[in-house]
N, C-alpha and C positions, 0 to 999 in steps of 0.2 A: 467677855466677848459677849457681844449684841446678839442676840437671836433673832435672826431675820426672816421674814416670810418667804415663801418658796418664789422663785422669779418666774411667774407664770407669764408668758410672752402676751403682748396685747394683740399681736396679729395673728391670726390663725393662717396655714398655709394656703386655704382654700376656702370659700364660703361655709360648705360643711364640714371641713377639714379638723382634724383633731387640734386641741388645745396642745402647748408645748411648755415643757418645763425642764430646765436642767438644775441637777441637784448635784453639788459639790462633796457633799458627804451624809453619811446615813441620817443626821437630825434634820437636815432640809428634806430628806427623802421622805422620811416619815411624815414630817409635816404636810408636803405634797400629797401623800396618801390619804391624810385625814381630810385635806380639803376636798377630797373627792369621794370623802366618806367610807374608804377601804378600812375594813377593819381586819382582814385576813392578810396581813403583812407578808409580802414575798421578800425575800433576800434582797439587800442592796445590789449584789453582784449575782448575775446568772450561775456564774459558777468560781469555783478557787482560782481559777486561770483569767478569769475575765477582767479586762481593764475599764470597761463600760458596758453597761448595758440598757436596754431600752425597755420599758414597761408598758405595755398597752392597756389602760384601765378606762372606766365608764364613771360618770360622776353619778353618784347613788340618787340625786333628785331628778336631775334632767337627762339622764343617759348621754349625756355629750361625750364623745370620743376625746380621750387625753392622752398623750405620751409623755412619760416621763423619763428624761434621760438622767441616768446615774453614771456619773464619772468617776471612777476610783481614786486613788492616790496619783496625782497627777504631778506631784512635787519631784522635782529633779527630771522631768521630761523636757525636750525641747517645744519650742512652739509649733513647730512641723509636727511633732508626734501628736501633740495635744489636737492640732486642727485633723490630723488624719484619725484619730480616733473619732471626733465628732462628725466628721463626714462620713465615715463609716456607719455610726447611730443614726445621719440623716438619712441614709439608704433605707434602714429598718423603719424608721416613722415613714416614709414615702411608701414603702411596701404595705404596711398597713393602712395607710389612708387609701390608697389604691384598693385594697382588698375591702374594705370599710365602704366604698361606693360603689364597689362591682365591677371595676375598672380591671379588665384582664391583660390589655394591649394599650397602655398609654404611649402616644407619639414620644418619638426619642427627644424631641424638642420640650414637649409638657414634661418628661420626667426630667429631663436634664436641668429645665427653669426650677420645678418643682423641689430637686435635690439641694441645688443652689439655694433657693429660699430658705429652707431648713437649715441647711449649713451656717448659714449667713446668720440666723436667729440664734443658734447655737453657741457660733462663736461670738456674737455680739453679747449674749449672756454671760458667756465665760469671761469675756473683758470687764464686762461691768461688775461681777461679782470678785474678781481679783485685781481689779484696777491695774491691769496690764495694757 
């Protein structure tokens, strides 16, 4: 099996927004953490019951915000279930982004477009990594 680099998305959700990476296994998750210079390694999943987890980190040299979305064992899940998990995590990325920029009450449309953009990036990354 060829070890691929983490799939950091080229586009950020907004100018100062966090970088975004989807990891489908622990190995790529640890490589993404290493890319950010994170030495204190959190668990891949937030709990034994989690199916996906969003990790909020900062790059050690630039201080840039980044979100690493870890998707647990997705094999056997329907495309709708995977999409649901990714949308759920997109909301957490959006929440972190708003907190990061000090936004307490984003407009309804701003929020909807932001979450849509993040979810699309995650779904595109999933499709590219799994050749779906």
